[in-house]
GUPAZA-35639 format. One record per residue: x, y, z of N, C-alpha, C, O, CB in turn. Coordinates in steps of 0.02 Angstrom, whole numbers, plus 50000, padded with zeros to 5 digits. Glycine has a CB too. Example, Ala and Ser with C-alpha at 12.3 -4.5 7.8 and 13.67 -1.06 7.14 Angstrom:
% residues 2
<n_X->50660&n_Y->49716&n_Z->50390&ca_X->50615&ca_Y->49775&ca_Z->50390&c_X->50660&c_Y->49835&c_Z->50390&o_X->50712&o_Y->49834&o_Z->50423&cb_X->50565&cb_Y->49776&cb_Z->50452> .
<n_X->50642&n_Y->49888&n_Z->50354&ca_X->50684&ca_Y->49947&ca_Z->50357&c_X->50645&c_Y->50002&c_Z->50394&o_X->50670&o_Y->50057&o_Z->50402&cb_X->50704&cb_Y->49970&cb_Z->50286> .
***
This chain:
% residues 67
<n_X->54842&n_Y->55621&n_Z->53614&ca_X->54835&ca_Y->55591&ca_Z->53557&c_X->54772&c_Y->55543&c_Z->53552&o_X->54750&o_Y->55541&o_Z->53495&cb_X->54896&cb_Y->55558&cb_Z->53545> .
<n_X->54743&n_Y->55512&n_Z->53588&ca_X->54695&ca_Y->55474&ca_Z->53590&c_X->54624&c_Y->55508&c_Z->53567&o_X->54581&o_Y->55489&o_Z->53527&cb_X->54697&cb_Y->55448&cb_Z->53653> .
<n_X->54629&n_Y->55560&n_Z->53605&ca_X->54564&ca_Y->55606&ca_Z->53600&c_X->54560&c_Y->55637&c_Z->53520&o_X->54506&o_Y->55647&o_Z->53492&cb_X->54569&cb_Y->55676&cb_Z->53662> .
<n_X->54612&n_Y->55647&n_Z->53495&ca_X->54636&ca_Y->55665&ca_Z->53428&c_X->54602&c_Y->55645&c_Z->53374&o_X->54561&o_Y->55669&o_Z->53335&cb_X->54694&cb_Y->55645&cb_Z->53418> .
<n_X->54645&n_Y->55568&n_Z->53387&ca_X->54616&ca_Y->55522&ca_Z->53338&c_X->54555&c_Y->55494&c_Z->53344&o_X->54527&o_Y->55467&o_Z->53296&cb_X->54653&cb_Y->55473&cb_Z->53330> .
<n_X->54526&n_Y->55498&n_Z->53408&ca_X->54435&ca_Y->55482&ca_Z->53416&c_X->54402&c_Y->55541&c_Z->53381&o_X->54352&o_Y->55527&o_Z->53347&cb_X->54401&cb_Y->55482&cb_Z->53508> .
<n_X->54422&n_Y->55606&n_Z->53383&ca_X->54383&ca_Y->55655&ca_Z->53346&c_X->54386&c_Y->55644&c_Z->53285&o_X->54335&o_Y->55652&o_Z->53251&cb_X->54399&cb_Y->55718&cb_Z->53355> .
<n_X->54445&n_Y->55624&n_Z->53254&ca_X->54453&ca_Y->55605&ca_Z->53191&c_X->54432&c_Y->55557&c_Z->53154&o_X->54421&o_Y->55563&o_Z->53094&cb_X->54496&cb_Y->55601&cb_Z->53183> .
<n_X->54423&n_Y->55505&n_Z->53188&ca_X->54379&ca_Y->55451&ca_Z->53175&c_X->54298&c_Y->55461&c_Z->53180&o_X->54268&o_Y->55441&o_Z->53130&cb_X->54398&cb_Y->55401&cb_Z->53222> .
<n_X->54266&n_Y->55482&n_Z->53221&ca_X->54205&ca_Y->55521&ca_Z->53230&c_X->54186&c_Y->55566&c_Z->53174&o_X->54128&o_Y->55565&o_Z->53155&cb_X->54210&cb_Y->55561&cb_Z->53288> .
<n_X->54226&n_Y->55601&n_Z->53149&ca_X->54233&ca_Y->55652&ca_Z->53099&c_X->54224&c_Y->55632&c_Z->53042&o_X->54184&o_Y->55657&o_Z->53002&cb_X->54288&cb_Y->55682&cb_Z->53098> .
<n_X->54268&n_Y->55573&n_Z->53029&ca_X->54262&ca_Y->55535&ca_Z->52964&c_X->54196&c_Y->55504&c_Z->52961&o_X->54161&o_Y->55512&o_Z->52910&cb_X->54317&cb_Y->55479&cb_Z->52957> .
<n_X->54179&n_Y->55475&n_Z->53002&ca_X->54104&ca_Y->55438&ca_Z->52997&c_X->54046&c_Y->55485&c_Z->52984&o_X->54000&o_Y->55475&o_Z->52945&cb_X->54085&cb_Y->55399&cb_Z->53068> .
<n_X->54057&n_Y->55546&n_Z->53028&ca_X->54008&ca_Y->55602&ca_Z->53006&c_X->54017&c_Y->55608&c_Z->52930&o_X->53970&o_Y->55590&o_Z->52894&cb_X->54023&cb_Y->55675&cb_Z->53043> .
<n_X->54071&n_Y->55631&n_Z->52905&ca_X->54061&ca_Y->55646&ca_Z->52821&c_X->54044&c_Y->55593&c_Z->52794&o_X->54007&o_Y->55601&o_Z->52745&cb_X->54122&cb_Y->55670&cb_Z->52779> .
<n_X->54058&n_Y->55536&n_Z->52807&ca_X->54029&ca_Y->55476&ca_Z->52769&c_X->53957&c_Y->55467&c_Z->52769&o_X->53924&o_Y->55448&o_Z->52720&cb_X->54056&cb_Y->55416&cb_Z->52795> .
<n_X->53933&n_Y->55483&n_Z->52829&ca_X->53857&ca_Y->55462&ca_Z->52836&c_X->53811&c_Y->55530&c_Z->52809&o_X->53750&o_Y->55531&o_Z->52802&cb_X->53836&cb_Y->55439&cb_Z->52926> .
<n_X->53857&n_Y->55583&n_Z->52797&ca_X->53817&ca_Y->55650&ca_Z->52782&c_X->53843&c_Y->55677&c_Z->52723&o_X->53822&o_Y->55735&o_Z->52717&cb_X->53822&cb_Y->55704&cb_Z->52837> .
<n_X->53887&n_Y->55655&n_Z->52665&ca_X->53920&ca_Y->55672&ca_Z->52624&c_X->53887&c_Y->55711&c_Z->52572&o_X->53918&o_Y->55753&o_Z->52540&cb_X->53947&cb_Y->55626&cb_Z->52608> .
<n_X->53826&n_Y->55698&n_Z->52563&ca_X->53780&ca_Y->55715&ca_Z->52513&c_X->53748&c_Y->55779&c_Z->52545&o_X->53728&o_Y->55823&o_Z->52507&cb_X->53728&cb_Y->55654&cb_Z->52495> .
<n_X->53740&n_Y->55785&n_Z->52617&ca_X->53714&ca_Y->55855&ca_Z->52621&c_X->53773&c_Y->55911&c_Z->52637&o_X->53761&o_Y->55971&o_Z->52638&cb_X->53657&cb_Y->55856&cb_Z->52680> .
<n_X->53840&n_Y->55882&n_Z->52648&ca_X->53876&ca_Y->55935&ca_Z->52658&c_X->53925&c_Y->55955&c_Z->52598&o_X->53963&o_Y->56004&o_Z->52602&cb_X->53909&cb_Y->55924&cb_Z->52717> .
<n_X->53920&n_Y->55912&n_Z->52539&ca_X->53960&ca_Y->55948&ca_Z->52485&c_X->54017&c_Y->55932&c_Z->52489&o_X->54041&o_Y->55896&o_Z->52534&cb_X->53960&cb_Y->56015&cb_Z->52483> .
<n_X->54052&n_Y->55963&n_Z->52431&ca_X->54132&ca_Y->55971&ca_Z->52443&c_X->54143&c_Y->56032&c_Z->52470&o_X->54133&o_Y->56083&o_Z->52436&cb_X->54177&cb_Y->55965&cb_Z->52378> .
<n_X->54163&n_Y->56036&n_Z->52525&ca_X->54187&ca_Y->56093&ca_Z->52572&c_X->54225&c_Y->56082&c_Z->52625&o_X->54226&o_Y->56025&o_Z->52647&cb_X->54140&cb_Y->56126&cb_Z->52599> .
<n_X->54260&n_Y->56127&n_Z->52653&ca_X->54286&ca_Y->56120&ca_Z->52726&c_X->54235&c_Y->56129&c_Z->52757&o_X->54193&o_Y->56170&o_Z->52739&cb_X->54338&cb_Y->56163&cb_Z->52752> .
<n_X->54230&n_Y->56090&n_Z->52815&ca_X->54170&ca_Y->56084&ca_Z->52866&c_X->54208&c_Y->56081&c_Z->52929&o_X->54262&o_Y->56053&o_Z->52940&cb_X->54118&cb_Y->56016&cb_Z->52855> .
<n_X->54157&n_Y->56127&n_Z->52980&ca_X->54188&ca_Y->56114&ca_Z->53054&c_X->54161&c_Y->56060&c_Z->53076&o_X->54110&o_Y->56033&o_Z->53053&cb_X->54176&cb_Y->56168&cb_Z->53107> .
<n_X->54202&n_Y->56035&n_Z->53133&ca_X->54183&ca_Y->55979&ca_Z->53161&c_X->54117&c_Y->55978&c_Z->53216&o_X->54127&o_Y->56003&o_Z->53272&cb_X->54243&cb_Y->55956&cb_Z->53189> .
<n_X->54066&n_Y->55955&n_Z->53204&ca_X->53995&ca_Y->55967&ca_Z->53222&c_X->54014&c_Y->55983&c_Z->53314&o_X->54059&o_Y->55950&o_Z->53340&cb_X->53936&cb_Y->55885&cb_Z->53198> .
<n_X->53983&n_Y->56026&n_Z->53348&ca_X->54001&ca_Y->56037&ca_Z->53420&c_X->53985&c_Y->55974&c_Z->53469&o_X->54015&o_Y->55960&o_Z->53521&cb_X->53958&cb_Y->56102&cb_Z->53445> .
<n_X->53925&n_Y->55936&n_Z->53438&ca_X->53924&ca_Y->55868&ca_Z->53468&c_X->53958&c_Y->55818&c_Z->53462&o_X->53953&o_Y->55772&o_Z->53503&cb_X->53882&cb_Y->55844&cb_Z->53460> .
<n_X->53999&n_Y->55816&n_Z->53410&ca_X->54055&ca_Y->55768&ca_Z->53416&c_X->54110&c_Y->55769&c_Z->53449&o_X->54142&o_Y->55720&o_Z->53467&cb_X->54076&cb_Y->55758&cb_Z->53369> .
<n_X->54126&n_Y->55844&n_Z->53461&ca_X->54180&ca_Y->55860&ca_Z->53497&c_X->54165&c_Y->55844&c_Z->53578&o_X->54199&o_Y->55814&o_Z->53619&cb_X->54198&cb_Y->55935&cb_Z->53480> .
<n_X->54110&n_Y->55872&n_Z->53583&ca_X->54066&ca_Y->55850&ca_Z->53649&c_X->54076&c_Y->55775&c_Z->53678&o_X->54103&o_Y->55756&o_Z->53730&cb_X->53985&cb_Y->55855&cb_Z->53631> .
<n_X->54053&n_Y->55749&n_Z->53639&ca_X->54047&ca_Y->55664&ca_Z->53640&c_X->54118&c_Y->55639&c_Z->53655&o_X->54135&o_Y->55610&o_Z->53707&cb_X->54019&cb_Y->55627&cb_Z->53561> .
<n_X->54165&n_Y->55655&n_Z->53596&ca_X->54247&ca_Y->55633&ca_Z->53634&c_X->54270&c_Y->55655&c_Z->53699&o_X->54302&o_Y->55621&o_Z->53738&cb_X->54309&cb_Y->55662&cb_Z->53592> .
<n_X->54246&n_Y->55729&n_Z->53711&ca_X->54273&ca_Y->55735&ca_Z->53788&c_X->54238&c_Y->55710&c_Z->53836&o_X->54262&o_Y->55707&o_Z->53892&cb_X->54283&cb_Y->55798&cb_Z->53812> .
<n_X->54168&n_Y->55686&n_Z->53821&ca_X->54135&ca_Y->55649&ca_Z->53882&c_X->54156&c_Y->55565&c_Z->53876&o_X->54152&o_Y->55530&o_Z->53926&cb_X->54043&cb_Y->55661&cb_Z->53878> .
<n_X->54172&n_Y->55546&n_Z->53833&ca_X->54213&ca_Y->55481&ca_Z->53833&c_X->54284&c_Y->55494&c_Z->53861&o_X->54310&o_Y->55448&o_Z->53891&cb_X->54219&cb_Y->55452&cb_Z->53757> .
<n_X->54318&n_Y->55551&n_Z->53854&ca_X->54386&ca_Y->55546&ca_Z->53879&c_X->54361&c_Y->55536&c_Z->53955&o_X->54372&o_Y->55487&o_Z->53989&cb_X->54440&cb_Y->55616&cb_Z->53861> .
<n_X->54324&n_Y->55596&n_Z->53974&ca_X->54320&ca_Y->55608&ca_Z->54053&c_X->54305&c_Y->55540&c_Z->54074&o_X->54346&o_Y->55514&o_Z->54111&cb_X->54260&cb_Y->55663&cb_Z->54082> .
<n_X->54241&n_Y->55500&n_Z->54052&ca_X->54212&ca_Y->55437&ca_Z->54075&c_X->54282&c_Y->55386&c_Z->54074&o_X->54288&o_Y->55345&o_Z->54119&cb_X->54143&cb_Y->55410&cb_Z->54018> .
<n_X->54330&n_Y->55390&n_Z->54027&ca_X->54392&ca_Y->55344&ca_Z->54035&c_X->54422&c_Y->55350&c_Z->54093&o_X->54439&o_Y->55298&o_Z->54121&cb_X->54442&cb_Y->55353&cb_Z->53988> .
<n_X->54437&n_Y->55418&n_Z->54125&ca_X->54464&ca_Y->55438&ca_Z->54174&c_X->54425&c_Y->55418&c_Z->54233&o_X->54453&o_Y->55424&o_Z->54287&cb_X->54476&cb_Y->55501&cb_Z->54166> .
<n_X->54370&n_Y->55398&n_Z->54231&ca_X->54323&ca_Y->55400&ca_Z->54301&c_X->54288&c_Y->55470&c_Z->54318&o_X->54254&o_Y->55481&o_Z->54368&cb_X->54372&cb_Y->55383&cb_Z->54369> .
<n_X->54302&n_Y->55513&n_Z->54270&ca_X->54261&ca_Y->55584&ca_Z->54294&c_X->54203&c_Y->55598&c_Z->54247&o_X->54199&o_Y->55597&o_Z->54186&cb_X->54312&cb_Y->55656&cb_Z->54292> .
<n_X->54150&n_Y->55615&n_Z->54307&ca_X->54087&ca_Y->55644&ca_Z->54268&c_X->54082&c_Y->55708&c_Z->54257&o_X->54130&o_Y->55739&o_Z->54281&cb_X->54027&cb_Y->55632&cb_Z->54297> .
<n_X->54035&n_Y->55745&n_Z->54225&ca_X->54015&ca_Y->55810&ca_Z->54228&c_X->53962&c_Y->55816&c_Z->54235&o_X->53928&o_Y->55767&o_Z->54220&cb_X->54027&cb_Y->55845&cb_Z->54188> .
<n_X->53935&n_Y->55866&n_Z->54254&ca_X->53855&ca_Y->55890&ca_Z->54276&c_X->53840&c_Y->55907&c_Z->54217&o_X->53872&o_Y->55943&o_Z->54178&cb_X->53839&cb_Y->55953&cb_Z->54332> .
<n_X->53760&n_Y->55865&n_Z->54206&ca_X->53720&ca_Y->55907&ca_Z->54147&c_X->53684&c_Y->55982&c_Z->54172&o_X->53685&o_Y->55994&o_Z->54232&cb_X->53652&cb_Y->55854&cb_Z->54116> .
<n_X->53662&n_Y->56020&n_Z->54137&ca_X->53625&ca_Y->56078&ca_Z->54159&c_X->53546&c_Y->56058&c_Z->54175&o_X->53517&o_Y->56012&o_Z->54148&cb_X->53630&cb_Y->56135&cb_Z->54100> .
<n_X->53518&n_Y->56102&n_Z->54227&ca_X->53450&ca_Y->56086&ca_Z->54228&c_X->53425&c_Y->56124&c_Z->54185&o_X->53460&o_Y->56161&o_Z->54151&cb_X->53418&cb_Y->56089&cb_Z->54287> .
<n_X->53355&n_Y->56122&n_Z->54180&ca_X->53314&ca_Y->56150&ca_Z->54133&c_X->53309&c_Y->56218&c_Z->54146&o_X->53301&o_Y->56254&o_Z->54096&cb_X->53251&cb_Y->56121&cb_Z->54130> .
<n_X->53312&n_Y->56245&n_Z->54203&ca_X->53306&ca_Y->56304&ca_Z->54226&c_X->53368&c_Y->56358&c_Z->54208&o_X->53365&o_Y->56418&o_Z->54196&cb_X->53296&cb_Y->56292&cb_Z->54296> .
<n_X->53439&n_Y->56302&n_Z->54213&ca_X->53508&ca_Y->56329&ca_Z->54192&c_X->53515&c_Y->56346&c_Z->54125&o_X->53555&o_Y->56389&o_Z->54106&cb_X->53560&cb_Y->56283&cb_Z->54206> .
<n_X->53471&n_Y->56308&n_Z->54080&ca_X->53467&ca_Y->56302&ca_Z->54014&c_X->53429&c_Y->56354&c_Z->53994&o_X->53442&o_Y->56379&o_Z->53939&cb_X->53443&cb_Y->56242&cb_Z->53994> .
<n_X->53388&n_Y->56375&n_Z->54024&ca_X->53333&ca_Y->56421&ca_Z->54002&c_X->53363&c_Y->56499&c_Z->54027&o_X->53338&o_Y->56551&o_Z->54005&cb_X->53252&cb_Y->56397&cb_Z->54042> .
<n_X->53410&n_Y->56500&n_Z->54066&ca_X->53448&ca_Y->56556&ca_Z->54093&c_X->53498&c_Y->56573&c_Z->54046&o_X->53503&o_Y->56632&o_Z->54029&cb_X->53479&cb_Y->56543&cb_Z->54159> .
<n_X->53539&n_Y->56528&n_Z->54022&ca_X->53582&ca_Y->56522&ca_Z->53981&c_X->53557&c_Y->56570&c_Z->53902&o_X->53582&o_Y->56617&o_Z->53873&cb_X->53592&cb_Y->56442&cb_Z->53977> .
<n_X->53505&n_Y->56534&n_Z->53892&ca_X->53486&ca_Y->56545&ca_Z->53821&c_X->53446&c_Y->56616&c_Z->53827&o_X->53423&o_Y->56641&o_Z->53776&cb_X->53438&cb_Y->56479&cb_Z->53787> .
<n_X->53440&n_Y->56644&n_Z->53884&ca_X->53393&ca_Y->56709&ca_Z->53888&c_X->53461&c_Y->56769&c_Z->53874&o_X->53450&o_Y->56826&o_Z->53854&cb_X->53343&cb_Y->56717&cb_Z->53983> .
<n_X->53497&n_Y->56755&n_Z->53882&ca_X->53553&ca_Y->56795&ca_Z->53862&c_X->53566&c_Y->56829&c_Z->53789&o_X->53591&o_Y->56793&o_Z->53745&cb_X->53604&cb_Y->56755&cb_Z->53873> .
<n_X->53553&n_Y->56882&n_Z->53777&ca_X->53566&ca_Y->56906&ca_Z->53712&c_X->53645&c_Y->56948&c_Z->53690&o_X->53652&o_Y->57009&o_Z->53695&cb_X->53505&cb_Y->56954&cb_Z->53702> .
<n_X->53681&n_Y->56916&n_Z->53674&ca_X->53757&ca_Y->56959&ca_Z->53669&c_X->53749&c_Y->57017&c_Z->53628&o_X->53791&o_Y->57061&o_Z->53633&cb_X->53821&cb_Y->56916&cb_Z->53632> .
<n_X->53694&n_Y->57025&n_Z->53582&ca_X->53699&ca_Y->57072&ca_Z->53522&c_X->53665&c_Y->57142&c_Z->53560&o_X->53670&o_Y->57190&o_Z->53523&cb_X->53651&cb_Y->57039&cb_Z->53444> .
<n_X->53639&n_Y->57154&n_Z->53610&ca_X->53615&ca_Y->57194&ca_Z->53655&c_X->53672&c_Y->57256&c_Z->53684&o_X->53654&o_Y->57297&o_Z->53726&cb_X->53590&cb_Y->57145&cb_Z->53709> .
***
């Protein structure tokens, strides 16, 4: 539940900071907030995840799923 509450709190802050550009509608939680909460949770458990190298990012970005 701690991750759920953290995501809700960060989402409320996001809405408060961006309400003028969001408008009145249902908005998905930005991926960056979800990832931030996940990293905080893993960090609290003493777990770190690797970051992709620039070459790995380029490779992943090169895939075109529409072909």
